[in-house]
C-alpha angles and dihedrals in degrees: 000000000000101000120044094196089060090048091053091053093045099043101035091097088052091054091051091047092053090050090053092044091054090049093237105169103164133047088028094163092050092055091044087056091047088053092050092050091049089050091051091050090048090053090053096046100040118117112200092206091064100059146278122345098221098069090041091053092047093053092045094051093042092049093048091052092049089051090052091049090051091050091052091048092051089050092049091049092055098044129046135176110252126214093266094054093255125120116252123195113230109224139164093225097082093115114137129201095245144018117269116271093242089067089067090057090061089082095236125174115249093253091052092050091048090050091054091046092050092049103041106024104031093033097226118165125241090245091053093049091046092055092046091049094043095236132115124272090247090051091053091049090052091049091051091050092051093049093047091048090050091052091047093049095047100043100048114352095171096047097062099043 
């Protein structure tokens, strides 16, 4: 393509058709702009000896829009709207130094409290705890399930039913 202005006029319906095909229903103008940029890049990269421009333009525009959708999805996965209308960053580093105080009100035995602390505060694995305690991995999983059920039942029995 020699003239980009001509390409915009000619391939504008194609950009709109790709937007509809990808079921993009919001940020229409943004995706239209992404399509125009992809068309411009296709005009720059196109080699006439390798074939027809139309399929090349279609794949370029389609690919650019898919990339933009993926980028939006990654952003949405990392950020979420919290209850109080503020953005909260979702992170794996939310480990605290101790269990919440309400756990103590669950009337747990000392061994049960230590198990929860080892798992959720110190970050020990079930296999590690099983070998320290001298029981099987399956036995440690069962112990964890019993303790969590006990906490759940004692804290708010009517909420989880």
